[in-house]
C-alpha positions as CSV (number, residue, x, y, z in Angstrom):
1,H,-17.4,12.7,-26.5
2,S,-17.2,9.3,-25.2
3,F,-16.4,8.6,-21.4
4,I,-14.5,5.5,-22.1
5,H,-11.1,7.4,-21.5
6,S,-12.2,8.9,-18.8
7,F,-11.0,8.9,-14.9
8,I,-13.4,10.1,-12.0
9,H,-12.6,8.4,-9.1
10,S,-9.5,9.1,-6.9
11,F,-7.0,7.7,-4.9
12,I,-6.4,8.8,-1.5
13,H,-4.1,12.1,-1.5
14,S,-3.9,11.7,-5.3
15,F,-3.7,14.7,-7.7
16,I,-3.9,15.4,-11.4
17,Q,-3.0,18.3,-13.4
18,I,-2.5,18.7,-17.5
19,V,0.3,20.8,-18.0
20,D,0.9,22.4,-21.8
21,V,4.0,20.2,-23.2
22,D,5.8,23.0,-24.3
23,S,5.5,25.8,-21.7
24,G,5.3,23.9,-18.6
25,S,2.4,25.9,-17.1
26,S,-0.8,24.1,-16.0
27,C,-3.6,24.0,-18.7
28,E,-7.2,25.4,-18.4
29,V,-10.3,23.3,-19.0
30,G,-10.8,21.8,-22.2
31,R,-7.4,22.3,-23.1
32,E,-5.2,19.1,-24.3
33,G,-1.7,18.8,-22.4
34,E,0.2,16.1,-20.7
35,L,-1.1,14.5,-17.8
36,W,1.2,14.6,-14.7
37,V,0.2,12.8,-11.4
38,R,1.1,13.1,-7.7
39,G,0.6,10.9,-4.6
40,P,1.8,8.1,-2.6
41,Q,1.5,5.5,-5.5
42,V,4.3,7.6,-7.7
43,M,7.5,5.8,-7.8
44,K,10.5,7.9,-6.1
45,G,12.9,7.6,-9.5
46,Y,14.5,5.1,-11.7
47,F,17.6,3.3,-10.0
48,K,20.8,4.7,-10.2
49,N,19.5,6.9,-13.2
50,P,19.1,10.3,-12.2
51,E,18.8,11.5,-15.4
52,A,15.8,9.4,-16.5
53,T,14.5,10.1,-13.0
54,H,14.4,14.2,-13.4
55,D,13.0,13.3,-17.1
56,A,10.2,11.6,-15.6
57,L,9.6,13.7,-12.2
58,P,10.9,17.3,-13.1
59,M,9.6,18.6,-9.9
60,D,7.7,18.1,-6.6
61,G,6.9,14.3,-6.9
62,W,4.6,14.9,-10.0
63,L,5.0,12.0,-12.7
64,R,5.1,12.8,-16.4
65,T,3.0,10.0,-17.7
66,G,3.3,10.6,-21.6
67,D,-0.6,10.5,-21.5
68,I,-2.1,13.5,-23.5
69,G,-5.5,14.3,-22.4
70,Y,-7.7,17.3,-21.1
71,L,-10.5,17.9,-18.5
72,D,-14.0,18.9,-19.3
73,T,-16.2,21.1,-17.4
74,D,-17.4,18.2,-15.5
75,G,-13.9,17.3,-14.2
76,H,-13.6,14.4,-15.8
77,M,-10.1,13.7,-17.1
78,I,-10.0,12.4,-21.0
79,I,-7.1,10.5,-22.4
80,S,-6.7,11.5,-26.4
81,D,-3.5,10.5,-27.3
82,R,0.1,9.7,-26.5
83,L,3.0,12.0,-26.2
84,K,5.2,9.4,-27.7
85,E,4.8,6.7,-30.4
86,L,6.4,3.8,-28.5
87,I,4.9,2.7,-25.1
88,K,6.5,0.1,-23.1
89,V,4.5,-2.9,-22.1
90,K,6.2,-5.3,-20.0
91,G,9.3,-4.3,-21.2
92,F,8.7,-4.1,-24.6
93,Q,8.2,-1.7,-26.9
94,V,4.8,-1.6,-28.6
95,F,3.7,1.2,-31.1
96,K,0.6,3.0,-29.4
97,T,-1.6,2.1,-32.4
98,A,-1.2,-1.7,-31.9
99,L,-3.1,-1.0,-28.5
100,H,-6.6,-1.5,-28.3
101,G,-8.7,0.1,-25.9
102,P,-7.4,2.8,-23.3
103,T,-3.8,3.4,-23.0
104,S,-3.9,4.0,-19.2
105,N,-6.1,1.5,-17.4
106,F,-6.2,3.4,-13.8
107,V,-8.0,5.4,-11.4
108,L,-6.4,9.0,-11.0
109,G,-6.8,11.7,-8.7
110,I,-9.2,14.7,-8.5
111,P,-7.6,18.2,-9.4
112,G,-7.2,20.1,-5.8
113,C,-8.8,17.3,-3.9
114,P,-6.8,16.8,-0.7
115,C,-8.7,13.5,-0.4
């Protein structure tokens, strides 16, 4: 597989997990699910919008990114799709098919690493 969508470096004190979209439980290595991130770079919530905050941050500071992916056996996180068809880019609604290259261009944490 291609490592174009793989993130292997971590921010300090950052964590990732792949979560089953239907059950909300953590996925095993190799199984696709939604990417959740937690760390000091994650927002606290939406201004005066507790419902949107709860949807985006369902528990303990974990942010639902809307990215679909999986962890391979080497610990690489592979982005394979988006949960929704529309993505907000600089305030505009854009179809995910209109984007070229990786849909996420940032570095994430290593699973379970208290770096």
